[in-house]
DRENTORKOL-3810 file (N, C-alpha, C; in nm, 4 decimals):
REM DRENTORKOL-3810
@n.u->9.7017; n.v->10.1980; n.w->7.7767; ca.u->9.6931; ca.v->10.1680; ca.w->7.9148; c.u->9.5578; c.v->10.2079; c.w->7.9732
@n.u->9.5118; n.v->10.1189; n.w->8.0534; ca.u->9.3861; ca.v->10.1418; ca.w->8.1115; c.u->9.3952; c.v->10.2198; c.w->8.2399
@n.u->9.2997; n.v->10.3154; n.w->8.2540; ca.u->9.3027; ca.v->10.4191; ca.w->8.3637; c.u->9.2210; c.v->10.3512; c.w->8.4759
@n.u->9.2878; n.v->10.2574; n.w->8.5437; ca.u->9.2343; ca.v->10.1910; ca.w->8.6683; c.u->9.3233; c.v->10.2147; c.w->8.7769
@n.u->9.2748; n.v->10.1898; n.w->8.9001; ca.u->9.3554; ca.v->10.1970; ca.w->9.0174; c.u->9.3305; c.v->10.0620; c.w->9.0992
@n.u->9.4311; n.v->9.9646; n.w->9.0598; ca.u->9.4123; ca.v->9.8360; ca.w->9.1047; c.u->9.4592; c.v->9.8222; c.w->9.2667
@n.u->9.4373; n.v->9.7091; n.w->9.3317; ca.u->9.4809; ca.v->9.6925; ca.w->9.4642; c.u->9.6441; c.v->9.6949; c.w->9.4794
@n.u->9.7036; n.v->9.6376; n.w->9.3810; ca.u->9.8529; ca.v->9.6134; ca.w->9.3770; c.u->9.9139; c.v->9.7603; c.w->9.3586
@n.u->9.8429; n.v->9.8506; n.w->9.3112; ca.u->9.8978; ca.v->9.9954; ca.w->9.2935; c.u->9.8937; c.v->10.0745; c.w->9.4114
@n.u->9.8209; n.v->10.0247; n.w->9.5220; ca.u->9.8060; ca.v->10.1078; ca.w->9.6433; c.u->9.9203; c.v->10.0623; c.w->9.7421
@n.u->9.9680; n.v->10.1553; n.w->9.8127; ca.u->10.0814; ca.v->10.1440; ca.w->9.9084; c.u->10.0140; c.v->10.1153; c.w->10.0571
@n.u->10.0365; n.v->9.9895; n.w->10.1023; ca.u->9.9880; ca.v->9.9583; ca.w->10.2309; c.u->10.0823; c.v->9.8914; c.w->10.3227
@n.u->10.2133; n.v->9.8797; n.w->10.2772; ca.u->10.3278; ca.v->9.8177; ca.w->10.3733; c.u->10.3594; c.v->9.9324; c.w->10.4651
@n.u->10.3490; n.v->9.9003; n.w->10.6107; ca.u->10.3848; ca.v->9.9819; ca.w->10.7042; c.u->10.5405; c.v->10.0306; c.w->10.6936
@n.u->10.6320; n.v->9.9373; n.w->10.6643; ca.u->10.7631; ca.v->9.9723; ca.w->10.6625; c.u->10.7902; c.v->10.0786; c.w->10.5479
@n.u->10.7273; n.v->10.0367; n.w->10.4225; ca.u->10.7402; ca.v->10.1349; ca.w->10.3132; c.u->10.6699; c.v->10.2673; c.w->10.3335
@n.u->10.5742; n.v->10.2722; n.w->10.4089; ca.u->10.5120; ca.v->10.4018; ca.w->10.4395; c.u->10.6015; c.v->10.4782; c.w->10.5369
@n.u->10.6494; n.v->10.4105; n.w->10.6355; ca.u->10.7320; ca.v->10.4937; ca.w->10.7317; c.u->10.8634; c.v->10.5370; c.w->10.6526
@n.u->10.9243; n.v->10.4486; n.w->10.5740; ca.u->11.0567; ca.v->10.5092; ca.w->10.5035; c.u->11.0123; c.v->10.6147; c.w->10.4044
@n.u->10.8983; n.v->10.6048; n.w->10.3493; ca.u->10.8444; ca.v->10.7100; ca.w->10.2454; c.u->10.8486; c.v->10.8507; c.w->10.3198
@n.u->10.7890; n.v->10.8478; n.w->10.4298; ca.u->10.7685; ca.v->10.9831; ca.w->10.5126; c.u->10.9101; c.v->11.0216; c.w->10.5772
@n.u->11.0000; n.v->10.9310; n.w->10.5959; ca.u->11.1146; ca.v->10.9739; ca.w->10.6724; c.u->11.2381; c.v->10.9984; c.w->10.5790
@n.u->11.2296; n.v->10.9425; n.w->10.4551; ca.u->11.3325; ca.v->10.9531; ca.w->10.3626; c.u->11.2859; c.v->11.0270; c.w->10.2290
@n.u->11.1448; n.v->11.0374; n.w->10.2113; ca.u->11.1059; ca.v->11.0911; ca.w->10.0884; c.u->11.1248; c.v->11.2408; c.w->10.0625
@n.u->11.1074; n.v->11.2709; n.w->9.9322; ca.u->11.1182; ca.v->11.4164; ca.w->9.8999; c.u->10.9751; c.v->11.4732; c.w->9.8854
@n.u->10.9525; n.v->11.5816; n.w->9.9435; ca.u->10.8211; ca.v->11.6506; ca.w->9.9431; c.u->10.8141; c.v->11.7636; c.w->9.8413
@n.u->10.6970; n.v->11.7660; n.w->9.7747; ca.u->10.6624; ca.v->11.8797; ca.w->9.6797; c.u->10.5256; c.v->11.9302; c.w->9.7130
@n.u->10.4959; n.v->12.0516; n.w->9.6934; ca.u->10.3578; ca.v->12.1029; ca.w->9.7278; c.u->10.3079; c.v->12.1892; c.w->9.6198
@n.u->10.1916; n.v->12.1674; n.w->9.5825; ca.u->10.1053; ca.v->12.2508; ca.w->9.4998; c.u->9.9674; c.v->12.2664; c.w->9.5492
@n.u->9.9425; n.v->12.3914; n.w->9.6070; ca.u->9.8105; ca.v->12.3997; ca.w->9.6836; c.u->9.6900; c.v->12.3449; c.w->9.6000
@n.u->9.6149; n.v->12.2596; n.w->9.6703; ca.u->9.5942; ca.v->12.2215; ca.w->9.8027; c.u->9.6533; c.v->12.0666; c.w->9.8308
@n.u->9.7422; n.v->12.0349; n.w->9.7574; ca.u->9.8029; ca.v->11.8968; ca.w->9.7746; c.u->9.9564; c.v->11.9098; c.w->9.7906
@n.u->10.0019; n.v->11.8086; n.w->9.8913; ca.u->10.1388; ca.v->11.7841; ca.w->9.9090; c.u->10.1594; c.v->11.6422; c.w->9.8620
@n.u->10.2782; n.v->11.6125; n.w->9.7886; ca.u->10.3105; ca.v->11.4816; ca.w->9.7571; c.u->10.4508; c.v->11.4521; c.w->9.8225
@n.u->10.4541; n.v->11.3440; n.w->9.8756; ca.u->10.5914; ca.v->11.2759; ca.w->9.9157; c.u->10.6153; c.v->11.1646; c.w->9.8361
@n.u->10.7307; n.v->11.1631; n.w->9.7709; ca.u->10.7770; ca.v->11.0550; ca.w->9.6985; c.u->10.9203; c.v->10.9944; c.w->9.7247
@n.u->10.9315; n.v->10.8698; n.w->9.7018; ca.u->11.0713; ca.v->10.8008; ca.w->9.7244; c.u->11.0890; c.v->10.6965; c.w->9.6118
@n.u->11.1963; n.v->10.7138; n.w->9.5431; ca.u->11.2265; ca.v->10.6066; ca.w->9.4519; c.u->11.3272; c.v->10.5116; c.w->9.5186
@n.u->11.2926; n.v->10.3886; n.w->9.5133; ca.u->11.3689; ca.v->10.2826; ca.w->9.5771; c.u->11.4222; c.v->10.1756; c.w->9.4770
@n.u->11.5439; n.v->10.1828; n.w->9.4472; ca.u->11.6215; ca.v->10.1016; ca.w->9.3343; c.u->11.6256; c.v->9.9514; c.w->9.3868
@n.u->11.6229; n.v->9.9209; n.w->9.5174; ca.u->11.6530; ca.v->9.7919; ca.w->9.5561; c.u->11.5186; c.v->9.7098; c.w->9.5538
@n.u->11.3977; n.v->9.7649; n.w->9.5609; ca.u->11.2827; ca.v->9.6910; ca.w->9.5579; c.u->11.2319; c.v->9.6995; c.w->9.4096
@n.u->11.1979; n.v->9.5855; n.w->9.3596; ca.u->11.1452; ca.v->9.5703; ca.w->9.2360; c.u->11.0166; c.v->9.4832; c.w->9.2224
@n.u->10.9144; n.v->9.5594; n.w->9.2203; ca.u->10.7937; ca.v->9.4871; ca.w->9.2133; c.u->10.7532; c.v->9.4218; c.w->9.0720
@n.u->10.7086; n.v->9.3176; n.w->9.0707; ca.u->10.6897; ca.v->9.2473; ca.w->8.9350; c.u->10.5593; c.v->9.2967; c.w->8.8665
@n.u->10.4483; n.v->9.3371; n.w->8.9486; ca.u->10.3330; ca.v->9.3886; ca.w->8.8880; c.u->10.3309; c.v->9.5277; c.w->8.8552
@n.u->10.3696; n.v->9.6154; n.w->8.9528; ca.u->10.3635; ca.v->9.7636; ca.w->8.9112; c.u->10.4759; c.v->9.8278; c.w->8.9899
@n.u->10.5268; n.v->9.9288; n.w->8.9076; ca.u->10.6329; ca.v->10.0112; ca.w->8.9597; c.u->10.6043; c.v->10.1255; c.w->9.0372
@n.u->10.4728; n.v->10.1714; n.w->9.0313; ca.u->10.4304; ca.v->10.2884; ca.w->9.1037; c.u->10.3265; c.v->10.2414; c.w->9.2224
@n.u->10.3422; n.v->10.2840; n.w->9.3446; ca.u->10.2533; ca.v->10.2521; ca.w->9.4448; c.u->10.2188; c.v->10.3888; c.w->9.4966
@n.u->10.0876; n.v->10.4031; n.w->9.5474; ca.u->10.0316; ca.v->10.5286; ca.w->9.5898; c.u->9.9526; c.v->10.5161; c.w->9.7022
@n.u->9.9417; n.v->10.6260; n.w->9.7829; ca.u->9.8804; ca.v->10.6336; ca.w->9.9123; c.u->9.8077; c.v->10.7770; c.w->9.9221
@n.u->9.6904; n.v->10.7857; n.w->9.9684; ca.u->9.6088; ca.v->10.9032; ca.w->9.9715; c.u->9.5762; c.v->10.9324; c.w->10.1122
@n.u->9.5923; n.v->11.0538; n.w->10.1678; ca.u->9.5714; ca.v->11.0926; ca.w->10.3030; c.u->9.5013; c.v->11.2309; c.w->10.3076
@n.u->9.3955; n.v->11.2274; n.w->10.4063; ca.u->9.3161; ca.v->11.3469; ca.w->10.4287; c.u->9.3368; c.v->11.3694; c.w->10.5942
@n.u->9.3912; n.v->11.4680; n.w->10.6461; ca.u->9.4022; ca.v->11.4780; ca.w->10.7889; c.u->9.2740; c.v->11.5030; c.w->10.8564
@n.u->9.2424; n.v->11.4225; n.w->10.9596; ca.u->9.1255; ca.v->11.4275; ca.w->11.0384; c.u->9.1054; c.v->11.5484; c.w->11.1178
@n.u->9.2215; n.v->11.6230; n.w->11.1480; ca.u->9.2076; ca.v->11.7433; ca.w->11.2273; c.u->9.1644; c.v->11.8583; c.w->11.1547
@n.u->9.1654; n.v->11.8576; n.w->11.0174; ca.u->9.1081; ca.v->11.9603; ca.w->10.9363; c.u->8.9582; c.v->11.9244; c.w->10.8960
@n.u->8.9250; n.v->11.8064; n.w->10.8884; ca.u->8.8034; ca.v->11.7509; ca.w->10.8330; c.u->8.7507; c.v->11.6559; c.w->10.9340
@n.u->8.6742; n.v->11.6951; n.w->11.0396; ca.u->8.6227; ca.v->11.6052; ca.w->11.1445; c.u->8.5358; c.v->11.5063; c.w->11.0912
@n.u->8.4383; n.v->11.5329; n.w->10.9976; ca.u->8.3477; ca.v->11.4338; ca.w->10.9381; c.u->8.3959; c.v->11.3436; c.w->10.8410
@n.u->8.3832; n.v->11.2051; n.w->10.8608; ca.u->8.4360; ca.v->11.1044; ca.w->10.7675; c.u->8.3764; c.v->11.1322; c.w->10.6264
@n.u->8.2570; n.v->11.1907; n.w->10.6126; ca.u->8.2071; ca.v->11.2048; ca.w->10.4847; c.u->8.2779; c.v->11.3054; c.w->10.4005
@n.u->8.3248; n.v->11.4151; n.w->10.4675; ca.u->8.4087; ca.v->11.5049; ca.w->10.4134; c.u->8.5446; c.v->11.4529; c.w->10.3635
@n.u->8.6105; n.v->11.3677; n.w->10.4478; ca.u->8.7331; ca.v->11.3076; ca.w->10.4163; c.u->8.7218; c.v->11.2055; c.w->10.3004
@n.u->8.6122; n.v->11.1336; n.w->10.3104; ca.u->8.5926; ca.v->11.0315; ca.w->10.2042; c.u->8.5740; c.v->11.1047; c.w->10.0673
@n.u->8.4957; n.v->11.2277; n.w->10.0651; ca.u->8.4820; ca.v->11.2951; ca.w->9.9373; c.u->8.6011; c.v->11.3361; c.w->9.8915
@n.u->8.6905; n.v->11.3948; n.w->9.9576; ca.u->8.8285; ca.v->11.4596; ca.w->9.9253; c.u->8.9222; c.v->11.3429; c.w->9.8820
@n.u->8.9100; n.v->11.2311; n.w->9.9534; ca.u->8.9945; ca.v->11.1165; ca.w->9.9037; c.u->8.9488; c.v->11.0663; c.w->9.7814
@n.u->8.8122; n.v->11.0556; n.w->9.7481; ca.u->8.7751; ca.v->11.0132; ca.w->9.6233; c.u->8.8185; c.v->11.1188; c.w->9.5031
@n.u->8.8130; n.v->11.2294; n.w->9.5377; ca.u->8.8628; ca.v->11.3435; ca.w->9.4328; c.u->9.0046; c.v->11.3114; c.w->9.4108
@n.u->9.0948; n.v->11.2986; n.w->9.5044; ca.u->9.2367; ca.v->11.2779; ca.w->9.4985; c.u->9.2659; c.v->11.1496; c.w->9.4055
@n.u->9.1914; n.v->11.0351; n.w->9.4547; ca.u->9.2106; ca.v->10.9186; ca.w->9.3810; c.u->9.1745; c.v->10.9355; c.w->9.2314
@n.u->9.0731; n.v->10.9982; n.w->9.2052; ca.u->9.0105; ca.v->11.0150; ca.w->9.0735; c.u->9.1137; c.v->11.0968; c.w->8.9912
@n.u->9.1764; n.v->11.2030; n.w->9.0423; ca.u->9.2693; ca.v->11.2791; ca.w->8.9823; c.u->9.3870; c.v->11.2076; c.w->8.9448
@n.u->9.4345; n.v->11.1254; n.w->9.0332; ca.u->9.5606; ca.v->11.0379; ca.w->9.0108; c.u->9.5224; c.v->10.9443; c.w->8.9076
@n.u->9.4111; n.v->10.8691; n.w->8.9249; ca.u->9.3826; ca.v->10.7638; ca.w->8.8265; c.u->9.3696; c.v->10.8150; c.w->8.6839
@n.u->9.3070; n.v->10.9258; n.w->8.6578; ca.u->9.3006; ca.v->10.9928; ca.w->8.5269; c.u->9.4303; c.v->11.0374; c.w->8.4592
@n.u->9.5168; n.v->11.0643; n.w->8.5481; ca.u->9.6525; ca.v->11.1236; ca.w->8.4955; c.u->9.7785; c.v->11.0468; c.w->8.5348
@n.u->9.7649; n.v->10.9236; n.w->8.5693; ca.u->9.8858; ca.v->10.8251; ca.w->8.5989; c.u->9.9623; c.v->10.8140; c.w->8.4862
@n.u->9.9155; n.v->10.8243; n.w->8.3652; ca.u->9.9942; ca.v->10.7958; ca.w->8.2692; c.u->10.1264; c.v->10.8962; c.w->8.2495
@n.u->10.1102; n.v->10.9968; n.w->8.3147; ca.u->10.2219; ca.v->11.0912; ca.w->8.3189; c.u->10.3440; c.v->11.0387; c.w->8.3868
@n.u->10.3355; n.v->10.9534; n.w->8.4837; ca.u->10.4310; ca.v->10.9094; ca.w->8.5573; c.u->10.4795; c.v->10.7745; c.w->8.4987
@n.u->10.3938; n.v->10.6921; n.w->8.4357; ca.u->10.4288; ca.v->10.5656; ca.w->8.3837; c.u->10.5374; c.v->10.5781; c.w->8.2763
@n.u->10.5456; n.v->10.6796; n.w->8.1896; ca.u->10.6388; ca.v->10.6946; ca.w->8.0980; c.u->10.7743; c.v->10.6958; c.w->8.1567
@n.u->10.8104; n.v->10.7623; n.w->8.2545; ca.u->10.9509; ca.v->10.7662; ca.w->8.3147; c.u->10.9718; c.v->10.6500; c.w->8.4079
@n.u->10.8785; n.v->10.5850; n.w->8.4593; ca.u->10.9162; ca.v->10.4715; ca.w->8.5485; c.u->10.9215; c.v->10.3365; c.w->8.4713
@n.u->10.8881; n.v->10.3352; n.w->8.3443; ca.u->10.8963; ca.v->10.2158; ca.w->8.2712; c.u->11.0495; c.v->10.1870; c.w->8.2405
@n.u->11.1298; n.v->10.3017; n.w->8.2378; ca.u->11.2719; ca.v->10.2928; ca.w->8.2108; c.u->11.3577; c.v->10.2583; c.w->8.3416
@n.u->11.2974; n.v->10.2622; n.w->8.4681; ca.u->11.3716; ca.v->10.2489; ca.w->8.5718; c.u->11.3335; c.v->10.1001; c.w->8.6361
@n.u->11.4371; n.v->10.0513; n.w->8.7050; ca.u->11.4302; ca.v->9.9094; ca.w->8.7619; c.u->11.3554; c.v->9.8984; c.w->8.9006
@n.u->11.3573; n.v->10.0133; n.w->8.9602; ca.u->11.3016; ca.v->10.0046; ca.w->9.0987; c.u->11.1565; c.v->10.0357; c.w->9.1074
@n.u->11.1164; n.v->10.0868; n.w->9.2296; ca.u->10.9785; ca.v->10.1183; ca.w->9.2451; c.u->10.9633; c.v->10.2709; c.w->9.2925
@n.u->10.8601; n.v->10.3292; n.w->9.2638; ca.u->10.8232; ca.v->10.4668; ca.w->9.3083; c.u->10.7111; c.v->10.4630; c.w->9.4051
@n.u->10.7389; n.v->10.5132; n.w->9.5208; ca.u->10.6184; ca.v->10.5226; ca.w->9.6304; c.u->10.5835; c.v->10.6693; c.w->9.6309
@n.u->10.4469; n.v->10.6827; n.w->9.6254; ca.u->10.3876; ca.v->10.8238; ca.w->9.6317; c.u->10.2896; c.v->10.8279; c.w->9.7541
@n.u->10.2814; n.v->10.9451; n.w->9.8203; ca.u->10.1720; ca.v->10.9715; ca.w->9.9152; c.u->10.1279; c.v->11.1111; c.w->9.8915
@n.u->9.9978; n.v->11.1254; n.w->9.8487; ca.u->9.9331; ca.v->11.2472; ca.w->9.8264; c.u->9.8615; c.v->11.2851; c.w->9.9550
@n.u->9.8842; n.v->11.4036; n.w->10.0106; ca.u->9.8364; ca.v->11.4527; ca.w->10.1281; c.u->9.7456; c.v->11.5745; c.w->10.0959
@n.u->9.6253; n.v->11.5891; n.w->10.1417; ca.u->9.5563; ca.v->11.7094; ca.w->10.1092; c.u->9.5756; c.v->11.8039; c.w->10.2315
@n.u->9.6157; n.v->11.9250; n.w->10.1904; ca.u->9.6659; ca.v->12.0267; ca.w->10.2922; c.u->9.5752; c.v->12.1492; c.w->10.3156
@n.u->9.4731; n.v->12.1608; n.w->10.2492; ca.u->9.3966; ca.v->12.2753; ca.w->10.2648; c.u->9.3093; c.v->12.2549; c.w->10.3759
@n.u->9.2441; n.v->12.3646; n.w->10.4366; ca.u->9.1675; ca.v->12.3666; ca.w->10.5629; c.u->9.0139; c.v->12.3529; c.w->10.5203
@n.u->8.9852; n.v->12.3708; n.w->10.3865; ca.u->8.8524; ca.v->12.3662; ca.w->10.3393; c.u->8.8372; c.v->12.2892; c.w->10.2215
@n.u->8.7130; n.v->12.2397; n.w->10.1820; ca.u->8.7124; ca.v->12.1589; ca.w->10.0647; c.u->8.7495; c.v->12.2326; c.w->9.9429
@n.u->8.7890; n.v->12.1702; n.w->9.8327; ca.u->8.8209; ca.v->12.2359; ca.w->9.7083; c.u->8.7361; c.v->12.1344; c.w->9.6064
@n.u->8.7310; n.v->12.2078; n.w->9.4952; ca.u->8.6594; ca.v->12.1521; ca.w->9.3784; c.u->8.7604; c.v->12.0428; c.w->9.3201
@n.u->8.6955; n.v->11.9617; n.w->9.2454; ca.u->8.7753; ca.v->11.8614; ca.w->9.1745; c.u->8.8788; c.v->11.9031; c.w->9.0695
@n.u->8.8342; n.v->12.0265; n.w->8.9966; ca.u->8.9154; ca.v->12.0715; ca.w->8.8993; c.u->9.0433; c.v->12.1405; c.w->8.9627
@n.u->9.0361; n.v->12.2137; n.w->9.0746; ca.u->9.1550; ca.v->12.2529; ca.w->9.1533; c.u->9.2460; c.v->12.1421; c.w->9.2049
@n.u->9.1885; n.v->12.0307; n.w->9.2457; ca.u->9.2646; ca.v->11.9252; ca.w->9.2972; c.u->9.3361; c.v->11.8581; c.w->9.1685
@n.u->9.2623; n.v->11.8369; n.w->9.0692; ca.u->9.3146; ca.v->11.7654; ca.w->8.9452; c.u->9.4399; c.v->11.8531; c.w->8.8891
@n.u->9.4257; n.v->11.9868; n.w->8.8852; ca.u->9.5334; ca.v->12.0794; ca.w->8.8334; c.u->9.6650; c.v->12.0627; c.w->8.9163
@n.u->9.6328; n.v->12.0576; n.w->9.0544; ca.u->9.7561; ca.v->12.0543; ca.w->9.1371; c.u->9.8200; c.v->11.9012; c.w->9.1360
@n.u->9.7412; n.v->11.8088; n.w->9.1190; ca.u->9.7923; ca.v->11.6718; ca.w->9.1019; c.u->9.8744; c.v->11.6591; c.w->8.9738
@n.u->9.8227; n.v->11.7116; n.w->8.8699; ca.u->9.8976; ca.v->11.7135; ca.w->8.7453; c.u->10.0194; c.v->11.7912; c.w->8.7466
@n.u->10.0167; n.v->11.9040; n.w->8.8079; ca.u->10.1464; ca.v->11.9753; ca.w->8.8222; c.u->10.2485; c.v->11.8961; c.w->8.9050
@n.u->10.2143; n.v->11.8387; n.w->9.0063; ca.u->10.3038; ca.v->11.7637; ca.w->9.0932; c.u->10.3620; c.v->11.6439; c.w->9.0191
@n.u->10.2657; n.v->11.5852; n.w->8.9447; ca.u->10.3229; ca.v->11.4653; ca.w->8.8728; c.u->10.4268; c.v->11.5003; c.w->8.7672
@n.u->10.4064; n.v->11.6085; n.w->8.6981; ca.u->10.4978; ca.v->11.6704; ca.w->8.6004; c.u->10.6250; c.v->11.6839; c.w->8.6736
@n.u->10.6254; n.v->11.7457; n.w->8.7956; ca.u->10.7501; ca.v->11.7687; ca.w->8.8682; c.u->10.8162; c.v->11.6411; c.w->8.9058
@n.u->10.7484; n.v->11.5468; n.w->8.9499; ca.u->10.8144; ca.v->11.4118; ca.w->8.9841; c.u->10.8561; c.v->11.3517; c.w->8.8622
@n.u->10.8011; n.v->11.3725; n.w->8.7409; ca.u->10.8473; ca.v->11.3104; ca.w->8.6190; c.u->10.9801; c.v->11.3696; c.w->8.5886
@n.u->10.9990; n.v->11.5070; n.w->8.5915; ca.u->11.1144; ca.v->11.5697; ca.w->8.5690; c.u->11.2305; c.v->11.5302; c.w->8.6560
@n.u->11.1942; n.v->11.5050; n.w->8.7838; ca.u->11.3010; ca.v->11.4486; ca.w->8.8837; c.u->11.3324; c.v->11.3233; c.w->8.8569
@n.u->11.2393; n.v->11.2310; n.w->8.8099; ca.u->11.2726; ca.v->11.0942; ca.w->8.7641; c.u->11.3673; c.v->11.0890; c.w->8.6365
@n.u->11.3346; n.v->11.1688; n.w->8.5399; ca.u->11.4122; ca.v->11.1851; ca.w->8.4243; c.u->11.5507; c.v->11.2213; c.w->8.4545
@n.u->11.5697; n.v->11.3079; n.w->8.5535; ca.u->11.6902; ca.v->11.3506; ca.w->8.5922; c.u->11.7727; c.v->11.2242; c.w->8.6562
@n.u->11.7008; n.v->11.1530; n.w->8.7414; ca.u->11.7598; ca.v->11.0376; ca.w->8.7959; c.u->11.7975; c.v->10.9370; c.w->8.6863
@n.u->11.7261; n.v->10.9164; n.w->8.5673; ca.u->11.7581; ca.v->10.8324; ca.w->8.4687; c.u->11.8846; c.v->10.8759; c.w->8.4000
@n.u->11.8926; n.v->11.0143; n.w->8.3746; ca.u->12.0101; ca.v->11.0648; ca.w->8.3135; c.u->12.1318; c.v->11.0452; c.w->8.4018
@n.u->12.1328; n.v->11.0521; n.w->8.5360; ca.u->12.2423; ca.v->11.0259; ca.w->8.6304; c.u->12.2930; c.v->10.8862; c.w->8.6134
@n.u->12.1730; n.v->10.7798; n.w->8.6152; ca.u->12.2245; ca.v->10.6514; ca.w->8.6119; c.u->12.2817; c.v->10.6019; c.w->8.4804
@n.u->12.2589; n.v->10.6768; n.w->8.3820; ca.u->12.3097; ca.v->10.6408; ca.w->8.2484; c.u->12.4629; c.v->10.6755; c.w->8.2417
@n.u->12.4955; n.v->10.7734; n.w->8.3166; ca.u->12.6366; ca.v->10.8383; ca.w->8.3055; c.u->12.7350; c.v->10.7465; c.w->8.3667
END
């Protein structure tokens, strides 16, 4: 699998974003929080995982700071998205993810990547638990 982040892998539907934040499950590993929602009714033909990255403007006033952190989050996800693809291939629906940076100061890429990997493993375990439930 190629480690790219294509346009169809990005979450941009207003309705899906609203439902993600209202119904989704939240997990935290400093400095990143992830909200995820598995939707069995929606089945995208191209990709089963769609992702969104958010950096709050109240913590980082300058756009250059927000852009730097957003690039670090995207790169951490892009390099390690294979962790999620193993469990989502067995499911018929879609998985929506929102990565939110929660720290008040900038963090290095290694710290961000470690927390993203940890969160992706936790999501993976929860997805495997869903698979076991659906098989019973």
